[in-house]
C-alpha positions, 0 to 999 in steps of 0.5 A: 312125426317129430311130435309123435316121437316126442310124445312117445317119450313121455314118462310117468314122472313127466305127468302133471299133478292134474293128470295124476288126479284125473287118473286116480279119480277115474280109477276110483270111479271104476273101482266102485263101479265094479263093487256096486255093480256086483254086490247084487249079482252075487247075492241075488238068489238069496236076497230075492228069495227072502223078499218074496218069502220063497222057501228055496233060492232055486225056486222058479219065481226067484229066478224070474224076479231076480232076472227082472231086477237085473234087467231093470238094472241094465236098462238103468245103466243104458239110460244113465250112459246117455243121460250123464254122458250128455251132462258130461259134454254140457257141464264138464267131466269132473263135475259129472263124474262126481254126480254119477258116483254119488248116485250109485253109492246112495242107491246101492246103500238104499237097496239094503232097505228094500222090503219087496222085490219091486222096491229093490228093482227101483233102487237098482235101476237108479243106482245103475243110472250112475254106474252107466254114466260113470263109464262114459265120463271116466273114459273121456276124462282120461282120453283127454288128459293122459298121453294117447299112445298109452291108451291100451295100457291105460285101458288095462289099468282102468278095467283092472279097477272094475275087476278089483271092485268086483273082487271086493264085492265077492270078499264082502259076500264071502264074509257077510254070507247070509246077511244080504242087507248088510252087504249093500251097506258096503256100496255106500263107501264110494260117496266119500270120494265125491267130495275129493273129486269136486275139490281136486280134479279139474276139467280137461283143457281139451274140453275147455277149449272145445267149449270156448269154440262153441256155444253149445255141444252139437245135437245128439242126432249128429251121432248119425251124421254122414261123418260118423254114422258107420262108426256109431252103428258098428259100435252099437252092434259090437257093444250090444252083442258082447255086453248082452253075452257078458252080463247074461253070463255073469248073472246066470253063472252063479245060479247055474253053479247052485244047481250042480250036483257037487254043489247042491249038497252043501249048506246054504252059506257054503253055497253062497261062498262057492258062488263068491269063490268062482267069481273071485277066480274068474275076475282074477283071470280077467285082470290078467286078460286086461293086459293081454288085450292091451298087448294085442292092441299094441301089436295088432291094433284095436279092432284086431285085438277086440276080434281075437278076445271076443273069439276067445270068449266064444270058444270058452262059452262053447266048451263050458256049456255045450255039455254038463260038467262038474264044478271043477271043469265048469270053473276052468272054462268060466275063468277062461271066459273071464280071461278074454273079457279083458276085451271090455277094457279096450273100449275104454280108450278106443271108443271116446276118441272116435267122436268129436270132443263135445259129443264124446261122452254122449257118443261113447256113453250112448253107443257103449251103454245102449248094449245094456238095453239088449242085455236087459231083454236077453236077461229077462228072456232067458230068466223067463224061458228057463226058470222051470229048468233045473239049471241054466246051462242051455241058456248060457250055451245059447248066450255064448253065440252072441260073441261071434257076430260081435267079433265079426262086426268089430273087424269093420270098425276104424283102427282108431283111436281117430279124432273126428273133429268138426 
């Protein structure tokens, strides 16, 4: 108890230079995660229409192909979480973090050179490998270097980095509307950070100590050992349901907005700007929601906070898509959904300590990112089922129900963070 009281007195001024570098590296990694992730989402309809020579971005073929590309991206994200997560346990957090950032920066830039929709799909898939890996590495790096009792607030700050990255993508799209190939060039910027990370950010002492005690990390199958099997399965369910709901919402919202009567009459470039604008507002509210989620976690514990935030997303989705709305009313409930999406920030500091140190990036990366597989299936399914409909309101309404089981299963998870050491 005395040690816990002493730890709670740690101030920002007491942090070492290495801790600051680790924090900055993780924050920048997440910032550029959000940037490169969102660039395609905002311009998907316009760019895919160009690639398949469609006359209109609302063409059913555009909806289907853009959904397949997004599905491939989510599959890559899931596989990248597992692949780079394992490398993070084997090679170290700092080294692998640099590898993930370089991967998604280069292949986001290459997306602008795609000549066919399937080339774009390949570039987005490989970029997603890096984005998925970065989450697991960055969150583990901070959980092992910064004071653990600051977890909820660190999570909020990290998630804010993603939000700012998404806003940067929206700003780029707003000013470069009508030039999708140039927009992807913005995604190359993160590559410049890699060289600094490799020189300035050390591996966590906690990882070094664990490696010194063991010749090799435990096998991946131990995620389903008796000690942590329940945690692994519960985490997979919560992440799969909530991430499927969130990514389907983020992907189909701008396409739904394009079909609204008060938006369709605008010029094409103005429609692109409307799509960027609603995302800008949505993510601005998400930033506030990150800190609400952090406050909930300090008062209620992680699992209760996750439950409350997911229920908030469920209610906003029901109110936003149960019936046809004009742009202003739709924007209200979309921003509400963004506000409660602060829940995803809590996963950052909550999930890694649930697993042993040498299974930490593997476990967190696998459990969190496996949800992308289900999100990919949902995105492609919705895109195929509803491609001949005038709008995606029905798909988004059905999508909202995914947050309900995610919230309920969250209540069965450990209060955490709990270190389960071998």
